[in-house]
C-alpha positions as CSV (number, residue, x, y, z in Angstrom):
1,X,0.0,0.0,0.0
2,X,1.0,3.6,-0.4
3,X,0.7,6.4,2.0
4,X,0.1,10.1,1.7
5,X,3.8,10.8,1.1
6,X,4.2,8.3,-1.7
7,X,1.1,9.6,-3.4
8,X,2.8,13.1,-3.6
9,X,-0.5,14.8,-2.8
10,X,-0.5,18.6,-3.4
11,X,-0.1,20.3,0.0
12,X,-2.9,22.4,1.5
13,X,-2.1,26.1,1.1
14,X,-2.1,27.5,4.7
15,X,-4.7,30.2,5.6
16,X,-2.2,33.0,6.5
17,X,-2.7,36.8,6.4
18,X,-1.6,38.4,3.2
19,X,-0.7,36.3,0.2
20,X,0.9,32.8,0.2
21,X,3.4,31.5,-2.4
22,X,3.9,27.7,-2.3
23,X,6.6,26.0,-4.2
24,X,7.7,22.3,-4.4
25,X,11.0,22.6,-2.7
26,X,13.4,25.0,-1.0
27,X,15.2,25.9,-4.2
28,X,12.0,26.9,-6.0
29,X,10.9,28.8,-2.9
30,X,14.2,30.8,-3.0
31,X,13.6,31.4,-6.8
32,X,10.2,32.9,-6.1
33,X,11.5,35.1,-3.4
34,X,14.5,36.2,-5.5
35,X,12.2,37.0,-8.4
36,X,10.0,39.2,-6.3
37,X,13.0,41.0,-4.8
38,X,14.3,41.7,-8.3
39,X,11.0,43.3,-9.3
40,X,10.8,45.3,-6.1
41,X,14.3,46.5,-6.6
42,X,13.8,47.7,-10.2
43,X,10.6,49.4,-9.2
44,X,12.0,51.3,-6.3
45,X,15.2,52.3,-8.1
46,X,13.1,53.6,-10.9
47,X,10.8,55.6,-8.6
48,X,13.3,56.8,-5.9
49,X,16.8,56.3,-7.3
50,X,17.7,53.7,-4.6
51,X,16.6,50.5,-2.9
52,X,16.4,49.9,0.8
53,X,16.4,46.2,1.9
54,X,16.5,44.8,5.5
55,X,17.5,41.2,5.9
56,X,17.3,38.7,8.7
57,X,20.3,36.6,9.6
58,X,19.5,33.0,9.3
59,X,20.3,30.0,6.9
60,X,17.3,30.7,4.6
61,X,18.2,34.3,4.0
62,X,21.9,33.3,3.6
63,X,20.9,30.8,0.9
64,X,18.8,33.5,-0.8
65,X,21.9,35.8,-0.9
66,X,24.0,33.1,-2.5
67,X,21.4,32.5,-5.1
68,X,21.3,36.3,-5.9
69,X,25.0,36.2,-6.3
70,X,25.4,33.2,-8.5
71,X,22.2,32.9,-10.6
72,X,22.4,34.8,-13.9
73,X,18.7,35.7,-13.7
74,X,19.4,38.1,-10.9
75,X,22.5,39.9,-12.1
76,X,20.5,42.9,-13.2
77,X,19.9,43.9,-9.6
78,X,21.6,47.3,-9.1
79,X,23.5,46.6,-5.9
80,X,25.6,49.9,-6.1
81,X,22.2,51.7,-5.7
82,X,21.1,49.5,-2.8
83,X,21.2,50.1,0.9
84,X,21.4,47.0,3.1
85,X,20.0,47.0,6.7
86,X,19.6,44.2,9.2
87,X,16.5,43.3,11.1
88,X,18.2,41.9,14.2
89,X,21.7,41.3,15.7
90,X,23.0,38.6,17.9
91,X,24.7,39.8,21.2
92,X,28.2,39.3,19.7
93,X,30.8,42.0,19.2
94,X,31.5,43.6,15.8
95,X,34.0,41.5,14.0
96,X,32.8,38.3,15.4
97,X,32.2,35.6,12.7
98,X,28.5,35.4,13.6
99,X,27.9,39.2,13.4
100,X,25.7,40.0,10.5
101,X,28.2,42.6,9.2
102,X,30.8,39.9,8.9
103,X,28.5,37.5,7.2
104,X,27.0,40.1,4.8
105,X,30.3,41.5,3.7
106,X,31.5,38.0,2.8
107,X,28.3,36.8,1.1
108,X,27.0,40.0,-0.5
109,X,29.0,43.2,-0.3
110,X,32.3,41.9,-1.8
111,X,30.8,39.7,-4.5
112,X,28.2,42.3,-5.6
113,X,30.4,45.3,-5.7
114,X,28.1,47.2,-3.4
115,X,29.9,50.1,-1.7
116,X,30.9,49.1,1.8
117,X,29.2,52.2,3.2
118,X,25.9,51.0,1.8
119,X,25.9,48.3,4.5
120,X,24.3,49.5,7.7
121,X,25.0,47.0,10.4
122,X,23.7,47.2,14.0
123,X,26.6,48.1,16.2
124,X,26.3,47.3,19.9
125,X,23.6,46.0,22.2
126,X,22.6,48.9,24.5
127,X,20.2,51.8,24.4
128,X,22.7,54.1,22.7
129,X,23.0,51.6,19.8
130,X,19.2,51.6,19.4
131,X,19.2,55.4,19.2
132,X,22.1,55.4,16.7
133,X,20.6,52.9,14.4
134,X,17.2,54.6,14.5
135,X,18.9,57.9,13.7
136,X,20.7,56.3,10.8
137,X,17.5,54.9,9.4
138,X,15.7,58.2,9.7
139,X,18.7,60.0,8.0
140,X,18.9,57.8,5.0
141,X,15.1,57.1,4.5
142,X,14.4,60.8,5.2
143,X,16.1,61.7,2.0
144,X,13.0,60.6,0.2
145,X,9.8,62.6,0.0
146,X,7.5,62.4,3.0
147,X,5.4,59.2,2.8
148,X,8.0,57.4,0.8
149,X,10.5,57.3,3.7
150,X,10.3,53.6,4.5
151,X,12.0,50.3,3.8
152,X,11.3,48.8,0.4
153,X,11.4,45.2,1.5
154,X,12.1,43.2,4.7
155,X,13.0,39.5,4.3
156,X,12.9,37.3,7.4
157,X,12.6,33.6,8.2
158,X,9.6,31.9,9.8
159,X,10.8,32.0,13.4
160,X,7.9,32.8,15.6
161,X,9.9,35.6,17.4
162,X,10.5,37.2,14.0
163,X,7.0,36.9,12.8
164,X,5.5,38.3,16.0
165,X,7.8,41.3,15.8
166,X,9.2,43.3,18.7
167,X,6.9,45.9,20.0
168,X,8.6,48.8,21.8
169,X,6.4,50.6,24.4
170,X,7.8,53.9,23.3
171,X,6.8,53.1,19.7
172,X,10.4,53.4,18.5
173,X,11.9,52.0,15.3
174,X,14.7,49.9,17.0
175,X,14.6,48.2,20.4
176,X,16.0,45.3,22.4
177,X,13.9,42.2,22.7
178,X,13.5,39.8,25.6
179,X,16.4,37.6,24.3
180,X,18.8,40.6,24.3
181,X,18.9,41.0,20.6
182,X,18.7,44.5,19.1
183,X,16.0,44.4,16.5
184,X,13.8,46.5,14.2
185,X,10.5,46.9,15.9
186,X,7.1,45.8,14.7
187,X,6.4,49.4,13.7
188,X,9.5,49.7,11.5
189,X,9.0,46.3,9.8
190,X,5.3,46.8,9.3
191,X,6.0,50.1,7.6
192,X,7.9,48.5,4.8
193,X,6.5,48.3,1.3
194,X,6.8,44.6,1.3
195,X,7.4,42.0,4.1
196,X,8.5,38.6,2.8
197,X,8.6,35.7,5.2
198,X,10.2,32.4,4.3
199,X,9.1,29.0,5.8
200,X,11.0,26.0,4.6
201,X,11.3,22.4,5.7
202,X,9.3,20.0,8.0
203,X,10.3,21.8,11.2
204,X,8.5,24.9,9.9
205,X,5.2,23.0,9.7
206,X,4.6,23.5,13.4
207,X,5.1,27.2,13.0
208,X,2.5,27.2,10.2
209,X,0.0,25.4,12.4
210,X,0.5,28.0,15.2
211,X,0.1,30.8,12.6
212,X,-3.1,29.3,11.3
213,X,-4.4,29.0,14.8
214,X,-3.9,32.7,15.3
215,X,-1.8,32.3,18.4
216,X,1.0,34.6,17.0
217,X,-1.3,37.5,16.4
218,X,-1.0,40.4,16.7
219,X,2.1,40.1,14.6
220,X,3.7,42.0,11.8
221,X,0.9,43.7,9.8
222,X,2.2,46.0,7.0
223,X,0.5,49.4,6.9
224,X,-0.1,50.2,3.2
225,X,2.3,47.4,2.2
226,X,2.3,43.8,1.1
227,X,2.7,40.8,3.4
228,X,3.8,37.6,1.5
229,X,4.7,34.2,2.7
230,X,7.0,31.8,0.8
231,X,6.6,28.1,1.7
232,X,7.9,24.8,0.3
233,X,5.8,21.7,0.3
234,X,7.5,20.4,3.5
235,X,6.4,23.4,5.4
236,X,2.7,23.0,4.5
237,X,0.1,20.9,6.3
238,X,-0.1,17.4,5.1
239,X,-3.3,16.8,3.1
240,X,-5.7,14.1,4.3
241,X,-6.8,11.5,1.8
């Protein structure tokens, strides 16, 4: 006899807020995400002259960066006109191998030819660091006309902590969460033109179930922007026969 896996049934598309993109495997998921990033980049550079992207720091995002660097389909992205921000930082010192600035310089800045000053890493894990990063965000995004001064795309993985976002009681753009990580707040992420969340692999299936149950709400809810989920089949609920 065969079971549901051997029959290769199409997975159920989860009922998540925003739109949901489902692809067969992780590689196709990354292709869908990279393609949308390419379109968003071209649109924003045409409209504003630059492109502001904020990335999480996790294996899925790192795999996306590698695809952007090696796949010919994405070579038209204008990295010299792109500003790169990070959504969160581990409590490690600058220069540490796990610091996002170290990782991003190696994976993206050097291969792409992006000017080093276009990378905006989070430096430090204290209230002053929050203020400095918020000031830097306001300075660069504030060069656009009022109403357009927001991130163009935020890409994060499907970790519950990321999806829920960090709500600062002072309604700031940057804060320190319960685990001691300095992060962009829910307000900052939700203000982006597009929030893209990737969920890949069987372990992500539990997160999807929690999301469908509504236990992670309120979470990141874009204001005047797009929320899009990218899932592979392994992350989707198993269909019943």
